[in-house]
N, C-alpha and C positions, 0 to 999 in steps of 0.2 A: 183931909190933908194929913200926910204922914209927919210924925215928929222928926226933927233934925237929929241925926246920929253922927257921932264922931267916928270917922273911918281910921284915922291915924294922925300922929303928930310927926312932922318932918323937921329935923334939925339939920341945917346946912353948916358944914364945918369948913374952916379955913385950912390951909396946908399945915399949920402948926397945931391943929386940933381945936382951936378956939371956935366958938359959935358965931356965925355970921348972921343967921336968921332962924326963926322957928315959925313954922306954918302949921295951922290946923286944917286938915282936910275933913270936911263933913258935908252932909246933905241929907235930904229926905230918903229914907229907905236904905237899901244896900248900895255899895259903890258900883260904878260902872266904868267903862273904858276911859272916861274923862279923868277919873281918879288915877288910873294907871299912867295916862298921859302927863298929868300934873307931877307925879312922882318922877317919871322919866325926865321931864324938862328940868326939874330942880336938880336931879342928879347930873344932868348934862351941864347945867350952869355951874354947879359946884366943881365938877371935873375940870371945866375950863379954867377955873380959878386955882386948880391944883389941890382942891379939897375933896370932900365926899359928903354923903348924907347918912343920917341914922334915923330909923323909924322907931317910934315908941307908941304905946297905946294902940297897937295894931289890932283891928277887929279881925275875927276869923274870916269874914267874907273878903276883907281887903287882902289878907295874906293869901288866901286861895286864888283870888283874881291876879295878884302879882305873880304868883307861881305859875298860873295858867299862861300868863303872858311871857313867861320865860325869864323874868327878872329875878336875879339873886339879890337879896337885900340884907342889910345889917340891921338886926333888931336889938335895941338896947345893948349895943356893944359886941354882939356875937354874930358873925356871918353864919348863915345856915349851911350845915354839912361841909364846913371848911371852904366854902366858895368865897371868892373875893366879894366885897360889898359893892352894891350899885354905886356908880360914880367913880369907882376905881377898877371896875371890872374890865378885863382884857380877854379877848378870845379871837380865834381865827377858825373859820369853817373850811373843811376840805371839800374840794370839788369831786364829784363822782361822775363816771362816764355817762350815766343816764340822765343827769341833770341838764335841763335846757340852759343854753348859754344866753346871757343877757346882752 
């Protein structure tokens, strides 16, 4: 049985920047898509409240998986490459002529 590893610490922030909650994401081995889902759900919850999330103690495997999933995240107060942090991220995709319509 693999030892439990910490993948990251997620702090949920209120609109005024105060901490609403702190969650540790951990498990045996490397993180999987459930960890990405957990981060995304916490970000959605925080966003609905008008706040955001900050990730700390981020393992390299977790960072890589979040980037692979296309999530920009704020890590210890700094958004990566000037992107907006997860939970306050806004974007719009352009349609292309060859894209199938839904």
